[in-house]
C-alpha positions as a Markdown table, in Angstrom:
| # | Residue | x | y | z |
|---|---|---|---|---|
| 1 | Met | -24.8 | -11.9 | -5.1 |
| 2 | Arg | -22.0 | -10.1 | -3.5 |
| 3 | His | -20.2 | -7.0 | -4.9 |
| 4 | Tyr | -16.7 | -6.9 | -3.9 |
| 5 | Leu | -15.3 | -3.1 | -3.6 |
| 6 | Asp | -12.6 | -3.3 | -1.4 |
| 7 | Tyr | -9.3 | -4.0 | -3.1 |
| 8 | Asn | -7.1 | -1.7 | -1.2 |
| 9 | Ala | -7.6 | -3.9 | 1.6 |
| 10 | Thr | -7.3 | -7.1 | 0.0 |
| 11 | Ala | -8.0 | -8.1 | -3.5 |
| 12 | Pro | -9.2 | -11.5 | -4.1 |
| 13 | Leu | -6.7 | -14.7 | -5.3 |
| 14 | Arg | -6.6 | -14.1 | -9.3 |
| 15 | Pro | -7.0 | -17.5 | -10.8 |
| 16 | Gln | -3.7 | -17.8 | -12.0 |
| 17 | Val | -2.4 | -17.3 | -9.1 |
| 18 | Arg | -4.4 | -20.1 | -7.2 |
| 19 | Glu | -3.6 | -22.5 | -10.0 |
| 20 | Ala | 0.3 | -22.1 | -9.3 |
| 21 | Val | -0.2 | -22.0 | -5.5 |
| 22 | Ile | -1.7 | -25.5 | -6.1 |
| 23 | Gln | 0.6 | -27.0 | -7.7 |
| 24 | Ala | 3.5 | -25.6 | -5.7 |
| 25 | Met | 1.9 | -27.7 | -2.9 |
| 26 | Asp | 3.4 | -30.8 | -4.5 |
| 27 | Leu | 7.0 | -29.3 | -4.0 |
| 28 | Val | 7.8 | -31.2 | -0.6 |
| 29 | Gly | 11.3 | -30.1 | -0.4 |
| 30 | Asn | 13.1 | -27.8 | 2.0 |
| 31 | Ala | 14.2 | -25.0 | -0.2 |
| 32 | Ser | 17.6 | -25.2 | 2.3 |
| 33 | Ser | 18.0 | -28.8 | 1.6 |
| 34 | Ile | 20.6 | -29.6 | -1.2 |
| 35 | His | 18.7 | -33.0 | -2.6 |
| 36 | Ala | 16.6 | -32.9 | -5.4 |
| 37 | Glu | 13.5 | -31.9 | -3.4 |
| 38 | Gly | 14.8 | -29.1 | -2.1 |
| 39 | Arg | 16.4 | -27.7 | -5.3 |
| 40 | Lys | 12.9 | -27.8 | -7.1 |
| 41 | Ala | 11.7 | -25.7 | -4.0 |
| 42 | Arg | 14.7 | -23.4 | -4.3 |
| 43 | Ala | 14.4 | -23.0 | -7.9 |
| 44 | Ala | 10.5 | -21.7 | -7.5 |
| 45 | Ile | 11.4 | -19.3 | -4.8 |
| 46 | Glu | 14.2 | -17.9 | -6.9 |
| 47 | Arg | 11.8 | -17.5 | -10.2 |
| 48 | Ala | 9.4 | -15.4 | -7.8 |
| 49 | Arg | 12.3 | -13.7 | -6.6 |
| 50 | Leu | 12.9 | -12.7 | -10.2 |
| 51 | Gln | 9.3 | -12.1 | -11.0 |
| 52 | Val | 8.9 | -9.5 | -7.6 |
| 53 | Ala | 12.1 | -8.0 | -8.7 |
| 54 | Gln | 10.9 | -7.0 | -12.3 |
| 55 | Leu | 7.6 | -5.5 | -10.7 |
| 56 | Val | 10.1 | -2.7 | -9.1 |
| 57 | Asn | 12.6 | -2.9 | -11.8 |
| 58 | Gly | 15.1 | -4.3 | -9.1 |
| 59 | Asp | 17.8 | -6.6 | -8.4 |
| 60 | Pro | 16.5 | -10.1 | -7.3 |
| 61 | Gly | 19.6 | -10.7 | -5.1 |
| 62 | Cys | 17.9 | -7.4 | -3.0 |
| 63 | Val | 14.8 | -9.1 | -2.5 |
| 64 | Ile | 14.1 | -10.1 | 0.9 |
| 65 | Phe | 10.7 | -12.5 | 1.7 |
| 66 | Met | 8.8 | -11.7 | 4.6 |
| 67 | Ser | 5.8 | -12.1 | 6.1 |
| 68 | Gly | 4.1 | -9.0 | 4.4 |
| 69 | Ala | 4.5 | -5.3 | 4.2 |
| 70 | Thr | 3.8 | -4.4 | 7.8 |
| 71 | Glu | 6.9 | -6.6 | 8.4 |
| 72 | Ala | 9.0 | -5.4 | 5.6 |
| 73 | Asn | 8.2 | -1.8 | 6.8 |
| 74 | Met | 9.4 | -2.7 | 10.3 |
| 75 | Gln | 12.3 | -4.1 | 9.2 |
| 76 | Ala | 13.3 | -1.2 | 6.8 |
| 77 | Leu | 12.8 | 1.2 | 9.9 |
| 78 | Thr | 15.8 | 0.9 | 11.8 |
| 79 | Pro | 18.5 | 3.1 | 13.1 |
| 80 | Asn | 20.9 | 0.3 | 12.6 |
| 81 | Met | 21.6 | 0.3 | 8.5 |
| 82 | Lys | 24.9 | -0.6 | 6.7 |
| 83 | Trp | 26.0 | 1.5 | 3.6 |
| 84 | Asp | 28.0 | -0.7 | 1.5 |
| 85 | Tyr | 28.4 | -3.4 | 4.2 |
| 86 | Glu | 29.7 | -0.6 | 6.8 |
| 87 | Thr | 27.5 | 0.8 | 9.7 |
| 88 | Lys | 26.4 | 4.2 | 8.5 |
| 89 | Ser | 23.1 | 4.5 | 11.4 |
| 90 | Ala | 20.1 | 6.5 | 10.8 |
| 91 | Ser | 19.4 | 8.9 | 14.2 |
| 92 | His | 15.6 | 10.1 | 13.2 |
| 93 | Leu | 13.1 | 9.0 | 11.2 |
| 94 | Tyr | 10.6 | 11.4 | 9.3 |
| 95 | Tyr | 7.4 | 10.7 | 7.9 |
| 96 | Ser | 4.3 | 11.9 | 6.7 |
| 97 | Ala | 1.3 | 12.7 | 8.6 |
| 98 | Val | -0.9 | 10.1 | 6.3 |
| 99 | Glu | 1.5 | 7.2 | 6.6 |
| 100 | His | 0.3 | 3.6 | 7.3 |
| 101 | Pro | 0.0 | 2.3 | 10.8 |
| 102 | Ser | 2.7 | -0.3 | 10.3 |
| 103 | Val | 5.3 | 3.2 | 9.5 |
| 104 | Leu | 3.3 | 5.4 | 11.9 |
| 105 | Ala | 4.6 | 3.0 | 14.7 |
| 106 | Gly | 8.1 | 3.9 | 13.6 |
| 107 | Gly | 9.6 | 0.4 | 13.2 |
| 108 | Arg | 12.5 | 0.4 | 15.8 |
| 109 | Phe | 12.6 | 3.8 | 16.4 |
| 110 | Ala | 12.1 | 5.7 | 20.0 |
| 111 | Glu | 9.3 | 7.9 | 20.1 |
| 112 | Ser | 12.0 | 10.7 | 20.6 |
| 113 | Gln | 13.3 | 9.8 | 17.3 |
| 114 | Met | 10.3 | 10.6 | 15.2 |
| 115 | Thr | 9.1 | 13.2 | 13.5 |
| 116 | Ser | 5.8 | 13.9 | 11.5 |
| 117 | Ile | 5.8 | 15.8 | 8.3 |
| 118 | Pro | 2.5 | 17.7 | 7.3 |
| 119 | Val | 0.5 | 17.3 | 4.1 |
| 120 | Asp | -1.7 | 19.8 | 1.9 |
| 121 | Glu | -5.3 | 19.8 | 1.8 |
| 122 | Asn | -5.1 | 16.8 | -0.4 |
| 123 | Gly | -2.8 | 14.7 | 1.5 |
| 124 | Val | 0.6 | 15.2 | -0.3 |
| 125 | Val | 3.8 | 15.7 | 1.3 |
| 126 | Asp | 5.0 | 19.4 | 2.1 |
| 127 | Leu | 8.2 | 19.3 | 0.4 |
| 128 | Val | 9.2 | 23.0 | 1.5 |
| 129 | Glu | 8.5 | 21.4 | 5.4 |
| 130 | Leu | 10.3 | 18.2 | 4.5 |
| 131 | Arg | 13.5 | 20.1 | 3.4 |
| 132 | Gly | 13.5 | 22.4 | 6.7 |
| 133 | Leu | 13.1 | 19.7 | 8.7 |
| 134 | Leu | 16.6 | 17.9 | 7.0 |
| 135 | Glu | 18.0 | 21.2 | 7.1 |
| 136 | Gln | 17.9 | 21.2 | 10.9 |
| 137 | His | 18.8 | 17.6 | 11.5 |
| 138 | Asp | 21.5 | 16.9 | 14.1 |
| 139 | Gly | 23.9 | 14.5 | 12.1 |
| 140 | Ser | 26.2 | 14.3 | 15.1 |
| 141 | His | 24.4 | 10.9 | 15.9 |
| 142 | Gly | 23.4 | 9.2 | 12.7 |
| 143 | Val | 21.8 | 10.6 | 9.4 |
| 144 | Ala | 18.1 | 11.0 | 9.0 |
| 145 | Met | 15.6 | 8.4 | 7.4 |
| 146 | Val | 12.7 | 9.4 | 5.2 |
| 147 | Ala | 9.6 | 6.9 | 5.0 |
| 148 | Ile | 6.9 | 8.0 | 2.7 |
| 149 | Met | 4.1 | 5.7 | 0.8 |
| 150 | Ala | 3.7 | 5.8 | -2.8 |
| 151 | Val | 0.2 | 6.1 | -2.8 |
| 152 | Asn | -2.0 | 6.8 | -0.4 |
| 153 | Ser | -4.4 | 3.5 | 0.9 |
| 154 | Glu | -7.3 | 5.7 | 1.9 |
| 155 | Thr | -7.5 | 8.2 | -1.0 |
| 156 | Gly | -5.6 | 7.1 | -3.9 |
| 157 | Val | -3.4 | 10.0 | -3.9 |
| 158 | Ile | 0.4 | 9.4 | -5.4 |
| 159 | Gln | 3.4 | 11.1 | -3.4 |
| 160 | Pro | 6.0 | 12.7 | -5.8 |
| 161 | Ile | 8.3 | 9.9 | -4.4 |
| 162 | Glu | 11.1 | 10.8 | -7.0 |
| 163 | Glu | 11.3 | 14.5 | -5.7 |
| 164 | Ile | 11.2 | 12.9 | -2.1 |
| 165 | Ala | 14.0 | 10.4 | -2.7 |
| 166 | Lys | 16.1 | 13.4 | -4.3 |
| 167 | Leu | 15.7 | 15.8 | -1.4 |
| 168 | Ala | 16.6 | 12.7 | 0.9 |
| 169 | Lys | 19.7 | 12.1 | -1.1 |
| 170 | Glu | 20.8 | 15.9 | -1.0 |
| 171 | Phe | 20.6 | 15.5 | 2.8 |
| 172 | Asp | 22.5 | 12.2 | 2.7 |
| 173 | Ala | 19.5 | 10.4 | 4.4 |
| 174 | Tyr | 17.9 | 6.9 | 3.8 |
| 175 | Cys | 14.6 | 7.3 | 2.1 |
| 176 | His | 12.0 | 4.2 | 2.5 |
| 177 | Ile | 9.0 | 3.7 | 0.2 |
| 178 | Asp | 6.1 | 2.0 | 1.3 |
| 179 | Ala | 4.9 | 1.0 | -2.4 |
| 180 | Val | 2.1 | -1.4 | -1.3 |
| 181 | Gln | -1.0 | 0.5 | -3.2 |
| 182 | Ala | 1.2 | 1.8 | -6.0 |
| 183 | Ala | 2.4 | -1.7 | -7.4 |
| 184 | Gly | 0.7 | -2.7 | -10.0 |
| 185 | Arg | -1.3 | 0.5 | -10.4 |
| 186 | Ile | 1.5 | 3.1 | -11.7 |
| 187 | Pro | 5.0 | 2.0 | -13.3 |
| 188 | Leu | 7.6 | 1.5 | -10.4 |
| 189 | Asp | 11.2 | 1.6 | -10.9 |
| 190 | Ile | 13.3 | 1.6 | -7.7 |
| 191 | Gly | 16.7 | 3.1 | -9.3 |
| 192 | Gln | 14.8 | 5.8 | -11.1 |
| 193 | Val | 12.7 | 6.9 | -7.8 |
| 194 | Gly | 16.3 | 7.0 | -6.3 |
| 195 | Cys | 15.2 | 5.6 | -2.9 |
| 196 | Thr | 17.0 | 3.2 | -0.6 |
| 197 | Ser | 14.3 | 0.5 | -0.1 |
| 198 | Met | 10.6 | -0.5 | -1.2 |
| 199 | Ser | 7.8 | -2.5 | 0.4 |
| 200 | Leu | 5.4 | -4.6 | -1.4 |
| 201 | Ser | 2.4 | -6.4 | -0.4 |
| 202 | Ser | 1.3 | -9.6 | -2.5 |
| 203 | His | -2.3 | -9.8 | -1.2 |
| 204 | Lys | -3.0 | -6.0 | -2.6 |
| 205 | Leu | -2.0 | -7.9 | -6.2 |
| 206 | Gly | -4.4 | -10.4 | -5.9 |
| 207 | Gly | -1.7 | -13.0 | -4.3 |
| 208 | Pro | -1.6 | -14.6 | -1.3 |
| 209 | Lys | -1.9 | -13.2 | 2.2 |
| 210 | Gly | 0.8 | -13.4 | 4.6 |
| 211 | Ile | 3.7 | -12.9 | 2.0 |
| 212 | Gly | 5.5 | -9.6 | 1.1 |
| 213 | Ala | 8.9 | -8.7 | 0.2 |
| 214 | Leu | 11.6 | -5.9 | 1.1 |
| 215 | Val | 13.1 | -4.9 | -1.7 |
| 216 | Met | 16.8 | -2.9 | -1.3 |
| 217 | Ala | 17.9 | -0.7 | -4.0 |
| 218 | Arg | 21.0 | -2.1 | -4.4 |
| 219 | Glu | 23.5 | -4.9 | -2.6 |
| 220 | Gly | 25.5 | -3.2 | 0.4 |
| 221 | Leu | 22.3 | -1.7 | 1.6 |
| 222 | Glu | 21.3 | -3.8 | 4.5 |
| 223 | Pro | 18.6 | -2.8 | 7.4 |
| 224 | Glu | 19.3 | -4.8 | 10.6 |
| 225 | Gln | 17.9 | -8.3 | 10.7 |
| 226 | Leu | 14.5 | -8.5 | 12.3 |
| 227 | Ile | 14.0 | -12.1 | 12.7 |
| 228 | Thr | 16.7 | -14.2 | 13.8 |
| 229 | Gly | 18.3 | -17.6 | 13.6 |
| 230 | Gly | 19.0 | -19.5 | 10.2 |
| 231 | Pro | 20.6 | -18.3 | 6.9 |
| 232 | Gln | 17.4 | -17.7 | 5.0 |
| 233 | Glu | 16.8 | -14.7 | 2.7 |
| 234 | Asn | 20.4 | -14.4 | 2.3 |
| 235 | Arg | 20.7 | -13.8 | 6.2 |
| 236 | Asn | 17.9 | -11.2 | 5.9 |
| 237 | Arg | 15.1 | -13.0 | 7.4 |
| 238 | Ala | 15.5 | -16.2 | 9.6 |
| 239 | Gly | 12.9 | -19.1 | 8.9 |
| 240 | Thr | 11.6 | -21.7 | 6.5 |
| 241 | Glu | 10.0 | -20.3 | 3.5 |
| 242 | Asp | 6.8 | -20.6 | 2.3 |
| 243 | Val | 7.2 | -21.9 | -1.0 |
| 244 | Gln | 3.6 | -21.9 | -1.8 |
| 245 | Ala | 2.6 | -17.9 | -0.9 |
| 246 | Ile | 6.2 | -17.2 | -2.6 |
| 247 | Val | 4.9 | -18.6 | -5.5 |
| 248 | Gly | 1.8 | -17.0 | -5.7 |
| 249 | Phe | 3.2 | -13.7 | -4.9 |
| 250 | Gly | 5.6 | -14.2 | -7.8 |
| 251 | Ile | 2.8 | -15.0 | -10.4 |
| 252 | Ala | 0.7 | -11.9 | -8.9 |
| 253 | Ala | 3.4 | -9.5 | -9.2 |
| 254 | Glu | 4.1 | -10.7 | -12.8 |
| 255 | Leu | 0.6 | -9.7 | -13.5 |
| 256 | Ala | 1.0 | -6.9 | -12.0 |
| 257 | Phe | 3.8 | -5.5 | -13.3 |
| 258 | Glu | 2.4 | -6.4 | -17.1 |
| 259 | Gln | -0.9 | -4.4 | -15.9 |
| 260 | Ala | 1.1 | -1.3 | -14.9 |
| 261 | Gln | 3.1 | -1.3 | -18.1 |
| 262 | Asp | 0.5 | -1.0 | -20.1 |
| 263 | Thr | -1.0 | 2.6 | -20.7 |
| 264 | Ser | -2.9 | 2.1 | -24.0 |
| 265 | Asn | -6.6 | 3.5 | -23.8 |
| 266 | Asp | -7.8 | -0.1 | -23.2 |
| 267 | Ser | -5.6 | -1.0 | -20.6 |
| 268 | Glu | -6.7 | -2.2 | -17.4 |
| 269 | Met | -6.1 | 0.9 | -15.2 |
| 270 | Ala | -7.9 | 2.9 | -18.2 |
| 271 | Arg | -11.1 | 0.2 | -17.6 |
| 272 | Leu | -10.9 | 0.7 | -13.8 |
| 273 | Arg | -10.4 | 4.8 | -14.3 |
| 274 | Gly | -14.0 | 4.5 | -16.5 |
| 275 | Leu | -15.6 | 2.5 | -13.6 |
| 276 | Arg | -14.0 | 4.8 | -10.7 |
| 277 | Asp | -15.4 | 7.8 | -12.4 |
| 278 | Arg | -18.9 | 6.2 | -13.6 |
| 279 | Phe | -19.2 | 5.8 | -9.8 |
| 280 | Glu | -17.8 | 9.3 | -8.8 |
| 281 | Ala | -20.3 | 11.0 | -11.7 |
| 282 | Gly | -23.1 | 9.2 | -10.5 |
| 283 | Leu | -22.7 | 9.9 | -7.0 |
| 284 | Arg | -22.5 | 13.6 | -7.4 |
| 285 | Asp | -26.0 | 13.4 | -9.3 |
| 286 | Leu | -27.1 | 11.8 | -5.8 |
| 287 | Val | -25.3 | 13.8 | -3.6 |
| 288 | Pro | -24.4 | 17.1 | -4.9 |
| 289 | Asp | -22.4 | 18.2 | -1.9 |
| 290 | Val | -20.3 | 15.1 | -1.7 |
| 291 | Val | -17.0 | 15.6 | -0.8 |
| 292 | Ile | -14.6 | 13.6 | -2.6 |
| 293 | Phe | -11.2 | 13.4 | -0.9 |
| 294 | Gly | -7.9 | 14.1 | -2.9 |
| 295 | Glu | -9.3 | 15.0 | -6.1 |
| 296 | Gly | -7.3 | 17.9 | -6.2 |
| 297 | Ala | -4.5 | 15.4 | -6.5 |
| 298 | Ala | -2.8 | 12.8 | -8.7 |
| 299 | Arg | -4.6 | 9.7 | -8.0 |
| 300 | Ile | -4.6 | 6.1 | -8.9 |
| 301 | Asp | -7.4 | 5.0 | -11.1 |
| 302 | Asn | -9.1 | 2.3 | -8.8 |
| 303 | Cys | -10.2 | 4.2 | -5.8 |
| 304 | Ser | -12.3 | 6.8 | -4.7 |
| 305 | Gln | -12.7 | 8.5 | -0.9 |
| 306 | Phe | -15.7 | 10.3 | 0.1 |
| 307 | Ala | -18.2 | 11.4 | 2.7 |
| 308 | Ile | -21.7 | 12.5 | 2.3 |
| 309 | Pro | -22.6 | 15.6 | 4.7 |
| 310 | Gly | -24.6 | 14.2 | 7.7 |
| 311 | Met | -24.3 | 10.8 | 7.2 |
| 312 | Arg | -22.4 | 8.7 | 9.1 |
| 313 | Ala | -19.5 | 5.7 | 7.7 |
| 314 | Glu | -21.0 | 3.3 | 9.9 |
| 315 | Thr | -24.4 | 3.8 | 9.0 |
| 316 | Met | -23.3 | 3.3 | 5.5 |
| 317 | Leu | -21.2 | 0.4 | 5.5 |
| 318 | Ile | -23.4 | -1.4 | 7.5 |
| 319 | Gln | -26.9 | -0.9 | 4.9 |
| 320 | Leu | -24.4 | -1.7 | 2.1 |
| 321 | Asp | -23.2 | -4.5 | 3.5 |
| 322 | Leu | -26.8 | -5.9 | 4.2 |
| 323 | Ala | -27.5 | -5.0 | 0.7 |
| 324 | Gly | -24.6 | -7.0 | -0.6 |
| 325 | Val | -22.0 | -4.5 | -1.3 |
| 326 | Ala | -18.6 | -4.6 | 0.6 |
| 327 | Val | -16.8 | -1.1 | 1.0 |
| 328 | Ser | -14.6 | 0.0 | 3.8 |
| 329 | Ser | -14.3 | 3.2 | 6.1 |
| 330 | Gly | -10.2 | 3.4 | 5.2 |
| 331 | Ser | -7.1 | 1.1 | 6.1 |
| 332 | Ala | -8.1 | -2.4 | 7.0 |
| 333 | Cys | -5.1 | -2.6 | 9.2 |
| 334 | Ser | -7.2 | 0.7 | 11.1 |
| 335 | Ser | -10.3 | -1.6 | 11.5 |
| 336 | Gly | -12.1 | -2.7 | 14.7 |
| 337 | Lys | -13.6 | 0.7 | 15.3 |
| 338 | Ile | -15.1 | 3.3 | 12.7 |
| 339 | Ser | -13.7 | 6.4 | 13.7 |
| 340 | Ala | -12.2 | 9.6 | 12.2 |
| 341 | Ser | -9.4 | 8.7 | 9.5 |
| 342 | His | -6.1 | 10.1 | 10.6 |
| 343 | Val | -5.3 | 10.7 | 7.3 |
| 344 | Leu | -8.1 | 13.1 | 6.8 |
| 345 | Ile | -7.2 | 14.7 | 9.8 |
| 346 | Ala | -3.9 | 15.5 | 8.9 |
| 347 | Met | -5.4 | 16.6 | 5.5 |
| 348 | Gly | -7.4 | 19.5 | 7.7 |
| 349 | Val | -10.6 | 17.8 | 7.4 |
| 350 | Asp | -13.1 | 18.5 | 9.7 |
| 351 | Ala | -13.8 | 15.7 | 12.4 |
| 352 | Val | -17.1 | 15.2 | 11.9 |
| 353 | Leu | -16.8 | 15.0 | 8.1 |
| 354 | Ala | -13.8 | 12.6 | 8.6 |
| 355 | Gly | -15.8 | 10.5 | 10.1 |
| 356 | Ala | -18.1 | 10.5 | 7.4 |
| 357 | Ala | -15.9 | 8.7 | 5.5 |
| 358 | Val | -16.2 | 5.8 | 3.1 |
| 359 | Arg | -13.7 | 4.2 | 0.5 |
| 360 | Val | -14.3 | 2.6 | -2.6 |
| 361 | Ser | -11.6 | 0.4 | -3.9 |
| 362 | Leu | -11.8 | -1.4 | -7.6 |
| 363 | Gly | -9.5 | -4.2 | -9.1 |
| 364 | Trp | -9.6 | -7.2 | -11.7 |
| 365 | Ala | -12.8 | -8.5 | -11.1 |
| 366 | Ser | -14.9 | -5.6 | -10.8 |
| 367 | Thr | -17.5 | -4.9 | -13.5 |
| 368 | Thr | -19.9 | -2.2 | -14.3 |
| 369 | Glu | -22.5 | -4.1 | -12.2 |
| 370 | Asp | -20.7 | -3.9 | -9.4 |
| 371 | Val | -20.7 | 0.2 | -9.6 |
| 372 | Glu | -24.3 | 0.4 | -10.7 |
| 373 | Lys | -25.4 | -1.7 | -7.6 |
| 374 | Leu | -23.3 | 0.8 | -5.2 |
| 375 | Leu | -25.0 | 3.6 | -6.5 |
| 376 | Ser | -28.2 | 1.9 | -6.5 |
| 377 | Val | -28.2 | 0.9 | -2.5 |
| 378 | Leu | -26.6 | 4.5 | -2.3 |
| 379 | Ala | -29.9 | 6.3 | -3.9 |
| 380 | Lys | -32.0 | 4.0 | -1.4 |
| 381 | Ile | -30.0 | 5.1 | 1.7 |
| 382 | Cys | -29.7 | 8.8 | 0.7 |
| 383 | Ala | -33.7 | 8.7 | 0.2 |
| 384 | Lys | -34.2 | 7.0 | 3.3 |
| 385 | His | -31.6 | 9.7 | 5.1 |
| 386 | Ser | -33.8 | 12.6 | 3.3 |
| 387 | Lys | -37.0 | 11.0 | 4.8 |
| 388 | Lys | -35.7 | 10.7 | 8.3 |
| 389 | Leu | -34.6 | 14.7 | 8.1 |
| 390 | Ser | -37.8 | 16.0 | 7.1 |
| 391 | Leu | -39.9 | 14.0 | 9.6 |
| 392 | Ala | -37.5 | 15.5 | 12.2 |
| 393 | Leu | -38.1 | 19.1 | 10.7 |
C-alpha cells in the first residue's frame, strides 16, 4: 500500500472531477463552432469559468484558461500591460526571493529589469525593503510590477498579500499574486486583496493536470498576449480549448471554494491541521532537535517542511519511497536533482541544513494511517542513522 503525502506537488484526481471529465469527453463539438455541438462545449466552458471565478470572487469575464499556472505567470509578467484598455507599460519587476521558478524566471522581463525582494527568517516578504524599492523605482520608462506568491509551496508560509497589494497600489504599481498553493486552503477574494491578477492551477486542487487560469482583477486590465493566433479566451489566449480539462478544473475549483469557506472546527482544513500537528508532534518526539521551517509565521494547515540535522534529504526520500511513502524535498518544478532549496537559502538557512529539507503535504485523501506510517518509517530511518553514527565513533 502506498501513502501519498505530496499534495503541494499535485493532488490525486477527485472522484467528482474524474466523473465530470469522463462525461465531458462526449462533448464532440469545438467550442468556437456555432452549431448545437459547439454550443454545448461552449456552455460547459462557461460554466467552469463561473466556478473558477467563484474560487477567488472574481469576474468570470476576467478568467483566462491556460495550460497551467506557469503559463499564467508567464503571461502576467510582461512589461506590455494595458490599464483601462490603454497602454501603461511596466519597466521593472520586483519579486520575492522565495518565489516559484516560473516567477523567478521573470516572465518577459529582461534580467536587467528584475530585482529580488528579501525575506525574513520565516520567509515572509520584507515590506520595509519593498517600500524602499518602490520609492526608488524610476518611473520614467514605466511603472513597477510586484509579483508575490500568496502561500509558499515549500514551507506553507502565508504572505501578507493584502498589505503587499496596498503598497503596490500606493506606488501605482501592478501586483500579480501566484495563488496556486493558497486556493482552496485559505479564502481568496481578488477584489479584497487589491491585486491586478492571480494565477491558479487545477492539479493542485484535485483537478486535471495541464490546465490553469490567469484571473485579472477587472476588465480593461490586459497583459500582452503570449500565445497568438485565433480569438479564443476573448483574444487573450489562442488555441482550441481543452473542454474536458476545463470542465474538470471547474468542478475542482467549486469543491476547493466550498472547502476554503468552511472555517468550522470539523472542516476539512481543521482535519488536515490535526494531521499536520500530529505529524510534527510525533516528529519532535523522535528527533528533539528537528528543524521545522516557517513555524514562526502563519502557515497553511496541510504542509510541513522539516530537516533532521545530519541526515541528507536524498537518503530520507529514497528510504521513504522504498517503504511506500511519497514525500518531496521541495517544489516539484525544481526537481531532477536534490540540492539546497533557494527558498531556505533566502531565509538564511545554512546550506547543509537546507539540503536536508523534506516536505510533507496533505490533502483530501490523507488519513491518520498515512501520518502514522510516515512516522513509523522515519523512526526506523533515524534509528539506522544513529546506529551508523555510533559505529563510526
